[in-house]
Chimera marker file (.cmm) of the C-alpha trace (Angstrom):
<marker_set name="trace">
<marker id="1" x="4.108" y="169.393" z="63.700" r="1" g="1" b="0" radius="0.5"/>
<marker id="2" x="6.906" y="169.875" z="62.442" r="1" g="1" b="0" radius="0.5"/>
<marker id="3" x="8.859" y="171.682" z="65.288" r="1" g="1" b="0" radius="0.5"/>
<marker id="4" x="7.333" y="168.451" z="66.997" r="1" g="1" b="0" radius="0.5"/>
<marker id="5" x="8.974" y="165.790" z="64.887" r="1" g="1" b="0" radius="0.5"/>
<marker id="6" x="12.162" y="167.662" z="65.340" r="1" g="1" b="0" radius="0.5"/>
<marker id="7" x="12.331" y="167.301" z="68.863" r="1" g="1" b="0" radius="0.5"/>
<marker id="8" x="11.425" y="163.969" z="68.672" r="1" g="1" b="0" radius="0.5"/>
<marker id="9" x="14.329" y="163.126" z="66.321" r="1" g="1" b="0" radius="0.5"/>
<marker id="10" x="16.767" y="164.886" z="67.958" r="1" g="1" b="0" radius="0.5"/>
<marker id="11" x="15.853" y="163.095" z="71.353" r="1" g="1" b="0" radius="0.5"/>
<marker id="12" x="15.905" y="159.847" z="69.700" r="1" g="1" b="0" radius="0.5"/>
<marker id="13" x="19.339" y="161.106" z="67.949" r="1" g="1" b="0" radius="0.5"/>
<marker id="14" x="20.862" y="161.669" z="71.901" r="1" g="1" b="0" radius="0.5"/>
<marker id="15" x="19.710" y="158.320" z="73.241" r="1" g="1" b="0" radius="0.5"/>
<marker id="16" x="21.486" y="156.656" z="69.946" r="1" g="1" b="0" radius="0.5"/>
<marker id="17" x="24.645" y="158.603" z="70.887" r="1" g="1" b="0" radius="0.5"/>
<marker id="18" x="24.601" y="157.848" z="73.997" r="1" g="1" b="0" radius="0.5"/>
<marker id="19" x="23.889" y="154.127" z="74.109" r="1" g="1" b="0" radius="0.5"/>
<marker id="20" x="26.629" y="153.758" z="71.568" r="1" g="1" b="0" radius="0.5"/>
<marker id="21" x="28.820" y="155.678" z="73.779" r="1" g="1" b="0" radius="0.5"/>
<marker id="22" x="28.420" y="153.750" z="76.889" r="1" g="1" b="0" radius="0.5"/>
<marker id="23" x="28.641" y="150.564" z="75.226" r="1" g="1" b="0" radius="0.5"/>
<marker id="24" x="32.076" y="151.395" z="73.720" r="1" g="1" b="0" radius="0.5"/>
<marker id="25" x="33.221" y="152.543" z="77.447" r="1" g="1" b="0" radius="0.5"/>
<marker id="26" x="32.542" y="149.206" z="78.610" r="1" g="1" b="0" radius="0.5"/>
<marker id="27" x="34.868" y="147.521" z="75.948" r="1" g="1" b="0" radius="0.5"/>
<marker id="28" x="37.623" y="149.853" z="76.936" r="1" g="1" b="0" radius="0.5"/>
<marker id="29" x="40.202" y="147.863" z="79.211" r="1" g="1" b="0" radius="0.5"/>
<marker id="30" x="40.420" y="148.823" z="82.774" r="1" g="1" b="0" radius="0.5"/>
<marker id="31" x="43.617" y="150.978" z="83.981" r="1" g="1" b="0" radius="0.5"/>
<marker id="32" x="46.144" y="148.458" z="85.487" r="1" g="1" b="0" radius="0.5"/>
<marker id="33" x="44.032" y="145.486" z="84.590" r="1" g="1" b="0" radius="0.5"/>
<marker id="34" x="45.109" y="142.260" z="85.188" r="1" g="1" b="0" radius="0.5"/>
<marker id="35" x="44.330" y="139.164" z="82.690" r="1" g="1" b="0" radius="0.5"/>
<marker id="36" x="41.215" y="137.319" z="83.854" r="1" g="1" b="0" radius="0.5"/>
<marker id="37" x="42.554" y="133.736" z="83.050" r="1" g="1" b="0" radius="0.5"/>
<marker id="38" x="44.343" y="132.911" z="86.517" r="1" g="1" b="0" radius="0.5"/>
<marker id="39" x="46.440" y="129.681" z="84.218" r="1" g="1" b="0" radius="0.5"/>
<marker id="40" x="47.710" y="132.931" z="82.371" r="1" g="1" b="0" radius="0.5"/>
<marker id="41" x="48.705" y="134.634" z="85.628" r="1" g="1" b="0" radius="0.5"/>
<marker id="42" x="50.153" y="131.716" z="86.782" r="1" g="1" b="0" radius="0.5"/>
<marker id="43" x="52.324" y="130.519" z="84.026" r="1" g="1" b="0" radius="0.5"/>
<marker id="44" x="53.652" y="134.348" z="84.182" r="1" g="1" b="0" radius="0.5"/>
<marker id="45" x="55.149" y="133.967" z="87.791" r="1" g="1" b="0" radius="0.5"/>
<marker id="46" x="55.534" y="129.625" z="87.846" r="1" g="1" b="0" radius="0.5"/>
<marker id="47" x="58.905" y="128.712" z="89.527" r="1" g="1" b="0" radius="0.5"/>
<marker id="48" x="59.732" y="132.519" z="90.383" r="1" g="1" b="0" radius="0.5"/>
<marker id="49" x="60.658" y="134.894" z="92.639" r="1" g="1" b="0" radius="0.5"/>
<marker id="50" x="59.158" y="137.881" z="91.677" r="1" g="1" b="0" radius="0.5"/>
<marker id="51" x="60.611" y="141.732" z="92.332" r="1" g="1" b="0" radius="0.5"/>
<marker id="52" x="57.894" y="144.111" z="93.163" r="1" g="1" b="0" radius="0.5"/>
<marker id="53" x="58.957" y="147.687" z="93.203" r="1" g="1" b="0" radius="0.5"/>
<marker id="54" x="56.045" y="148.904" z="95.022" r="1" g="1" b="0" radius="0.5"/>
<marker id="55" x="54.512" y="153.148" z="94.510" r="1" g="1" b="0" radius="0.5"/>
<marker id="56" x="54.431" y="154.384" z="98.288" r="1" g="1" b="0" radius="0.5"/>
<marker id="57" x="54.123" y="157.466" z="97.286" r="1" g="1" b="0" radius="0.5"/>
<marker id="58" x="51.860" y="160.356" z="98.975" r="1" g="1" b="0" radius="0.5"/>
<marker id="59" x="50.677" y="164.098" z="97.949" r="1" g="1" b="0" radius="0.5"/>
<marker id="60" x="53.951" y="165.102" z="100.219" r="1" g="1" b="0" radius="0.5"/>
<marker id="61" x="57.002" y="162.851" z="98.961" r="1" g="1" b="0" radius="0.5"/>
<marker id="62" x="57.822" y="160.342" z="96.081" r="1" g="1" b="0" radius="0.5"/>
<marker id="63" x="58.807" y="156.477" z="97.811" r="1" g="1" b="0" radius="0.5"/>
<marker id="64" x="59.059" y="153.358" z="96.369" r="1" g="1" b="0" radius="0.5"/>
<marker id="65" x="59.626" y="150.235" z="98.285" r="1" g="1" b="0" radius="0.5"/>
<marker id="66" x="60.599" y="147.046" z="96.671" r="1" g="1" b="0" radius="0.5"/>
<marker id="67" x="58.890" y="143.591" z="97.926" r="1" g="1" b="0" radius="0.5"/>
<marker id="68" x="60.519" y="139.840" z="96.510" r="1" g="1" b="0" radius="0.5"/>
<marker id="69" x="57.646" y="137.334" z="96.405" r="1" g="1" b="0" radius="0.5"/>
<marker id="70" x="57.977" y="133.489" z="95.782" r="1" g="1" b="0" radius="0.5"/>
<marker id="71" x="55.014" y="131.690" z="94.378" r="1" g="1" b="0" radius="0.5"/>
<marker id="72" x="53.282" y="134.484" z="93.188" r="1" g="1" b="0" radius="0.5"/>
<marker id="73" x="50.156" y="134.298" z="92.234" r="1" g="1" b="0" radius="0.5"/>
<marker id="74" x="47.759" y="137.202" z="91.480" r="1" g="1" b="0" radius="0.5"/>
<marker id="75" x="44.183" y="137.305" z="93.167" r="1" g="1" b="0" radius="0.5"/>
<marker id="76" x="41.568" y="139.426" z="93.409" r="1" g="1" b="0" radius="0.5"/>
<marker id="77" x="39.912" y="140.284" z="96.256" r="1" g="1" b="0" radius="0.5"/>
<marker id="78" x="37.194" y="142.997" z="97.315" r="1" g="1" b="0" radius="0.5"/>
<marker id="79" x="37.450" y="144.144" z="93.729" r="1" g="1" b="0" radius="0.5"/>
<marker id="80" x="41.028" y="144.717" z="93.852" r="1" g="1" b="0" radius="0.5"/>
<marker id="81" x="43.325" y="142.619" z="91.773" r="1" g="1" b="0" radius="0.5"/>
<marker id="82" x="46.464" y="141.696" z="94.647" r="1" g="1" b="0" radius="0.5"/>
<marker id="83" x="50.151" y="139.774" z="93.855" r="1" g="1" b="0" radius="0.5"/>
<marker id="84" x="50.346" y="137.363" z="96.778" r="1" g="1" b="0" radius="0.5"/>
<marker id="85" x="52.952" y="135.274" z="97.855" r="1" g="1" b="0" radius="0.5"/>
<marker id="86" x="55.795" y="134.626" z="99.932" r="1" g="1" b="0" radius="0.5"/>
<marker id="87" x="58.085" y="136.933" z="101.313" r="1" g="1" b="0" radius="0.5"/>
<marker id="88" x="61.708" y="136.508" z="100.585" r="1" g="1" b="0" radius="0.5"/>
<marker id="89" x="64.215" y="138.467" z="102.357" r="1" g="1" b="0" radius="0.5"/>
<marker id="90" x="67.820" y="138.231" z="102.281" r="1" g="1" b="0" radius="0.5"/>
<marker id="91" x="69.947" y="137.237" z="105.378" r="1" g="1" b="0" radius="0.5"/>
<marker id="92" x="71.810" y="139.994" z="106.203" r="1" g="1" b="0" radius="0.5"/>
<marker id="93" x="68.734" y="142.806" z="106.443" r="1" g="1" b="0" radius="0.5"/>
<marker id="94" x="67.059" y="143.869" z="109.560" r="1" g="1" b="0" radius="0.5"/>
<marker id="95" x="63.910" y="142.759" z="108.471" r="1" g="1" b="0" radius="0.5"/>
<marker id="96" x="64.465" y="138.937" z="109.334" r="1" g="1" b="0" radius="0.5"/>
<marker id="97" x="60.633" y="139.086" z="110.526" r="1" g="1" b="0" radius="0.5"/>
<marker id="98" x="59.319" y="139.143" z="107.242" r="1" g="1" b="0" radius="0.5"/>
<marker id="99" x="60.842" y="136.018" z="105.804" r="1" g="1" b="0" radius="0.5"/>
<marker id="100" x="57.832" y="133.178" z="105.049" r="1" g="1" b="0" radius="0.5"/>
<marker id="101" x="55.464" y="135.619" z="105.916" r="1" g="1" b="0" radius="0.5"/>
<marker id="102" x="52.323" y="135.406" z="103.382" r="1" g="1" b="0" radius="0.5"/>
<marker id="103" x="52.069" y="139.038" z="101.604" r="1" g="1" b="0" radius="0.5"/>
<marker id="104" x="49.699" y="140.666" z="99.323" r="1" g="1" b="0" radius="0.5"/>
<marker id="105" x="50.535" y="143.903" z="97.169" r="1" g="1" b="0" radius="0.5"/>
<marker id="106" x="48.073" y="145.698" z="95.560" r="1" g="1" b="0" radius="0.5"/>
<marker id="107" x="48.577" y="145.656" z="91.831" r="1" g="1" b="0" radius="0.5"/>
<marker id="108" x="47.795" y="149.143" z="91.306" r="1" g="1" b="0" radius="0.5"/>
<marker id="109" x="50.707" y="150.263" z="93.745" r="1" g="1" b="0" radius="0.5"/>
<marker id="110" x="53.249" y="147.976" z="91.565" r="1" g="1" b="0" radius="0.5"/>
<marker id="111" x="54.987" y="150.421" z="89.161" r="1" g="1" b="0" radius="0.5"/>
<marker id="112" x="57.788" y="147.499" z="87.969" r="1" g="1" b="0" radius="0.5"/>
<marker id="113" x="58.190" y="143.979" z="88.311" r="1" g="1" b="0" radius="0.5"/>
<marker id="114" x="60.863" y="141.431" z="87.561" r="1" g="1" b="0" radius="0.5"/>
<marker id="115" x="60.765" y="137.814" z="87.703" r="1" g="1" b="0" radius="0.5"/>
<marker id="116" x="63.844" y="135.513" z="88.879" r="1" g="1" b="0" radius="0.5"/>
<marker id="117" x="64.519" y="131.699" z="88.106" r="1" g="1" b="0" radius="0.5"/>
<marker id="118" x="66.922" y="130.427" z="90.771" r="1" g="1" b="0" radius="0.5"/>
<marker id="119" x="70.375" y="131.399" z="89.391" r="1" g="1" b="0" radius="0.5"/>
<marker id="120" x="69.388" y="134.799" z="88.471" r="1" g="1" b="0" radius="0.5"/>
<marker id="121" x="67.950" y="135.195" z="91.823" r="1" g="1" b="0" radius="0.5"/>
<marker id="122" x="71.207" y="134.041" z="93.599" r="1" g="1" b="0" radius="0.5"/>
<marker id="123" x="73.293" y="136.472" z="91.224" r="1" g="1" b="0" radius="0.5"/>
<marker id="124" x="70.561" y="139.594" z="92.417" r="1" g="1" b="0" radius="0.5"/>
<marker id="125" x="70.865" y="138.809" z="96.171" r="1" g="1" b="0" radius="0.5"/>
<marker id="126" x="74.934" y="139.255" z="95.619" r="1" g="1" b="0" radius="0.5"/>
<marker id="127" x="74.466" y="142.538" z="93.761" r="1" g="1" b="0" radius="0.5"/>
<marker id="128" x="71.864" y="142.997" z="96.584" r="1" g="1" b="0" radius="0.5"/>
<marker id="129" x="74.401" y="142.364" z="99.785" r="1" g="1" b="0" radius="0.5"/>
<marker id="130" x="77.122" y="144.574" z="97.574" r="1" g="1" b="0" radius="0.5"/>
<marker id="131" x="75.032" y="147.325" z="96.947" r="1" g="1" b="0" radius="0.5"/>
<marker id="132" x="73.839" y="147.493" z="100.739" r="1" g="1" b="0" radius="0.5"/>
<marker id="133" x="77.268" y="147.452" z="102.070" r="1" g="1" b="0" radius="0.5"/>
<marker id="134" x="78.389" y="150.671" z="100.094" r="1" g="1" b="0" radius="0.5"/>
<link id1="1" id2="2" r="1" g="1" b="0" radius="0.2"/>
<link id1="2" id2="3" r="1" g="1" b="0" radius="0.2"/>
<link id1="3" id2="4" r="1" g="1" b="0" radius="0.2"/>
<link id1="4" id2="5" r="1" g="1" b="0" radius="0.2"/>
<link id1="5" id2="6" r="1" g="1" b="0" radius="0.2"/>
<link id1="6" id2="7" r="1" g="1" b="0" radius="0.2"/>
<link id1="7" id2="8" r="1" g="1" b="0" radius="0.2"/>
<link id1="8" id2="9" r="1" g="1" b="0" radius="0.2"/>
<link id1="9" id2="10" r="1" g="1" b="0" radius="0.2"/>
<link id1="10" id2="11" r="1" g="1" b="0" radius="0.2"/>
<link id1="11" id2="12" r="1" g="1" b="0" radius="0.2"/>
<link id1="12" id2="13" r="1" g="1" b="0" radius="0.2"/>
<link id1="13" id2="14" r="1" g="1" b="0" radius="0.2"/>
<link id1="14" id2="15" r="1" g="1" b="0" radius="0.2"/>
<link id1="15" id2="16" r="1" g="1" b="0" radius="0.2"/>
<link id1="16" id2="17" r="1" g="1" b="0" radius="0.2"/>
<link id1="17" id2="18" r="1" g="1" b="0" radius="0.2"/>
<link id1="18" id2="19" r="1" g="1" b="0" radius="0.2"/>
<link id1="19" id2="20" r="1" g="1" b="0" radius="0.2"/>
<link id1="20" id2="21" r="1" g="1" b="0" radius="0.2"/>
<link id1="21" id2="22" r="1" g="1" b="0" radius="0.2"/>
<link id1="22" id2="23" r="1" g="1" b="0" radius="0.2"/>
<link id1="23" id2="24" r="1" g="1" b="0" radius="0.2"/>
<link id1="24" id2="25" r="1" g="1" b="0" radius="0.2"/>
<link id1="25" id2="26" r="1" g="1" b="0" radius="0.2"/>
<link id1="26" id2="27" r="1" g="1" b="0" radius="0.2"/>
<link id1="27" id2="28" r="1" g="1" b="0" radius="0.2"/>
<link id1="28" id2="29" r="1" g="1" b="0" radius="0.2"/>
<link id1="29" id2="30" r="1" g="1" b="0" radius="0.2"/>
<link id1="30" id2="31" r="1" g="1" b="0" radius="0.2"/>
<link id1="31" id2="32" r="1" g="1" b="0" radius="0.2"/>
<link id1="32" id2="33" r="1" g="1" b="0" radius="0.2"/>
<link id1="33" id2="34" r="1" g="1" b="0" radius="0.2"/>
<link id1="34" id2="35" r="1" g="1" b="0" radius="0.2"/>
<link id1="35" id2="36" r="1" g="1" b="0" radius="0.2"/>
<link id1="36" id2="37" r="1" g="1" b="0" radius="0.2"/>
<link id1="37" id2="38" r="1" g="1" b="0" radius="0.2"/>
<link id1="38" id2="39" r="1" g="1" b="0" radius="0.2"/>
<link id1="39" id2="40" r="1" g="1" b="0" radius="0.2"/>
<link id1="40" id2="41" r="1" g="1" b="0" radius="0.2"/>
<link id1="41" id2="42" r="1" g="1" b="0" radius="0.2"/>
<link id1="42" id2="43" r="1" g="1" b="0" radius="0.2"/>
<link id1="43" id2="44" r="1" g="1" b="0" radius="0.2"/>
<link id1="44" id2="45" r="1" g="1" b="0" radius="0.2"/>
<link id1="45" id2="46" r="1" g="1" b="0" radius="0.2"/>
<link id1="46" id2="47" r="1" g="1" b="0" radius="0.2"/>
<link id1="47" id2="48" r="1" g="1" b="0" radius="0.2"/>
<link id1="48" id2="49" r="1" g="1" b="0" radius="0.2"/>
<link id1="49" id2="50" r="1" g="1" b="0" radius="0.2"/>
<link id1="50" id2="51" r="1" g="1" b="0" radius="0.2"/>
<link id1="51" id2="52" r="1" g="1" b="0" radius="0.2"/>
<link id1="52" id2="53" r="1" g="1" b="0" radius="0.2"/>
<link id1="53" id2="54" r="1" g="1" b="0" radius="0.2"/>
<link id1="54" id2="55" r="1" g="1" b="0" radius="0.2"/>
<link id1="55" id2="56" r="1" g="1" b="0" radius="0.2"/>
<link id1="56" id2="57" r="1" g="1" b="0" radius="0.2"/>
<link id1="57" id2="58" r="1" g="1" b="0" radius="0.2"/>
<link id1="58" id2="59" r="1" g="1" b="0" radius="0.2"/>
<link id1="59" id2="60" r="1" g="1" b="0" radius="0.2"/>
<link id1="60" id2="61" r="1" g="1" b="0" radius="0.2"/>
<link id1="61" id2="62" r="1" g="1" b="0" radius="0.2"/>
<link id1="62" id2="63" r="1" g="1" b="0" radius="0.2"/>
<link id1="63" id2="64" r="1" g="1" b="0" radius="0.2"/>
<link id1="64" id2="65" r="1" g="1" b="0" radius="0.2"/>
<link id1="65" id2="66" r="1" g="1" b="0" radius="0.2"/>
<link id1="66" id2="67" r="1" g="1" b="0" radius="0.2"/>
<link id1="67" id2="68" r="1" g="1" b="0" radius="0.2"/>
<link id1="68" id2="69" r="1" g="1" b="0" radius="0.2"/>
<link id1="69" id2="70" r="1" g="1" b="0" radius="0.2"/>
<link id1="70" id2="71" r="1" g="1" b="0" radius="0.2"/>
<link id1="71" id2="72" r="1" g="1" b="0" radius="0.2"/>
<link id1="72" id2="73" r="1" g="1" b="0" radius="0.2"/>
<link id1="73" id2="74" r="1" g="1" b="0" radius="0.2"/>
<link id1="74" id2="75" r="1" g="1" b="0" radius="0.2"/>
<link id1="75" id2="76" r="1" g="1" b="0" radius="0.2"/>
<link id1="76" id2="77" r="1" g="1" b="0" radius="0.2"/>
<link id1="77" id2="78" r="1" g="1" b="0" radius="0.2"/>
<link id1="78" id2="79" r="1" g="1" b="0" radius="0.2"/>
<link id1="79" id2="80" r="1" g="1" b="0" radius="0.2"/>
<link id1="80" id2="81" r="1" g="1" b="0" radius="0.2"/>
<link id1="81" id2="82" r="1" g="1" b="0" radius="0.2"/>
<link id1="82" id2="83" r="1" g="1" b="0" radius="0.2"/>
<link id1="83" id2="84" r="1" g="1" b="0" radius="0.2"/>
<link id1="84" id2="85" r="1" g="1" b="0" radius="0.2"/>
<link id1="85" id2="86" r="1" g="1" b="0" radius="0.2"/>
<link id1="86" id2="87" r="1" g="1" b="0" radius="0.2"/>
<link id1="87" id2="88" r="1" g="1" b="0" radius="0.2"/>
<link id1="88" id2="89" r="1" g="1" b="0" radius="0.2"/>
<link id1="89" id2="90" r="1" g="1" b="0" radius="0.2"/>
<link id1="90" id2="91" r="1" g="1" b="0" radius="0.2"/>
<link id1="91" id2="92" r="1" g="1" b="0" radius="0.2"/>
<link id1="92" id2="93" r="1" g="1" b="0" radius="0.2"/>
<link id1="93" id2="94" r="1" g="1" b="0" radius="0.2"/>
<link id1="94" id2="95" r="1" g="1" b="0" radius="0.2"/>
<link id1="95" id2="96" r="1" g="1" b="0" radius="0.2"/>
<link id1="96" id2="97" r="1" g="1" b="0" radius="0.2"/>
<link id1="97" id2="98" r="1" g="1" b="0" radius="0.2"/>
<link id1="98" id2="99" r="1" g="1" b="0" radius="0.2"/>
<link id1="99" id2="100" r="1" g="1" b="0" radius="0.2"/>
<link id1="100" id2="101" r="1" g="1" b="0" radius="0.2"/>
<link id1="101" id2="102" r="1" g="1" b="0" radius="0.2"/>
<link id1="102" id2="103" r="1" g="1" b="0" radius="0.2"/>
<link id1="103" id2="104" r="1" g="1" b="0" radius="0.2"/>
<link id1="104" id2="105" r="1" g="1" b="0" radius="0.2"/>
<link id1="105" id2="106" r="1" g="1" b="0" radius="0.2"/>
<link id1="106" id2="107" r="1" g="1" b="0" radius="0.2"/>
<link id1="107" id2="108" r="1" g="1" b="0" radius="0.2"/>
<link id1="108" id2="109" r="1" g="1" b="0" radius="0.2"/>
<link id1="109" id2="110" r="1" g="1" b="0" radius="0.2"/>
<link id1="110" id2="111" r="1" g="1" b="0" radius="0.2"/>
<link id1="111" id2="112" r="1" g="1" b="0" radius="0.2"/>
<link id1="112" id2="113" r="1" g="1" b="0" radius="0.2"/>
<link id1="113" id2="114" r="1" g="1" b="0" radius="0.2"/>
<link id1="114" id2="115" r="1" g="1" b="0" radius="0.2"/>
<link id1="115" id2="116" r="1" g="1" b="0" radius="0.2"/>
<link id1="116" id2="117" r="1" g="1" b="0" radius="0.2"/>
<link id1="117" id2="118" r="1" g="1" b="0" radius="0.2"/>
<link id1="118" id2="119" r="1" g="1" b="0" radius="0.2"/>
<link id1="119" id2="120" r="1" g="1" b="0" radius="0.2"/>
<link id1="120" id2="121" r="1" g="1" b="0" radius="0.2"/>
<link id1="121" id2="122" r="1" g="1" b="0" radius="0.2"/>
<link id1="122" id2="123" r="1" g="1" b="0" radius="0.2"/>
<link id1="123" id2="124" r="1" g="1" b="0" radius="0.2"/>
<link id1="124" id2="125" r="1" g="1" b="0" radius="0.2"/>
<link id1="125" id2="126" r="1" g="1" b="0" radius="0.2"/>
<link id1="126" id2="127" r="1" g="1" b="0" radius="0.2"/>
<link id1="127" id2="128" r="1" g="1" b="0" radius="0.2"/>
<link id1="128" id2="129" r="1" g="1" b="0" radius="0.2"/>
<link id1="129" id2="130" r="1" g="1" b="0" radius="0.2"/>
<link id1="130" id2="131" r="1" g="1" b="0" radius="0.2"/>
<link id1="131" id2="132" r="1" g="1" b="0" radius="0.2"/>
<link id1="132" id2="133" r="1" g="1" b="0" radius="0.2"/>
<link id1="133" id2="134" r="1" g="1" b="0" radius="0.2"/>
</marker_set>
């Protein structure tokens, strides 16, 4: 009977340990998590144009692109978060057909972002033009 008591005690201990472990995992923040409060997200980008650095890498190459969006918000679609907004394209670029197009970029693909007020955006566009002329 003593052996059976030890087995039952060990089983109870293991179940308790597994329960504590599973509860602790549920409380950890998700990687690349976004605030659940849309008010926080809206205030973060309110009145700003946002430059997103988007990771387009594959197993074979490292690649990054940049996207400028205005009227930005974060939306959850199909269990994933997306940064959505209207695309901003400088006049001198070949991608003018994207100007004003609504876009959504998966948050997990964003490696960094910068938000600009109108004055900062004008300065950034000057830099962009000079950089692309070289």
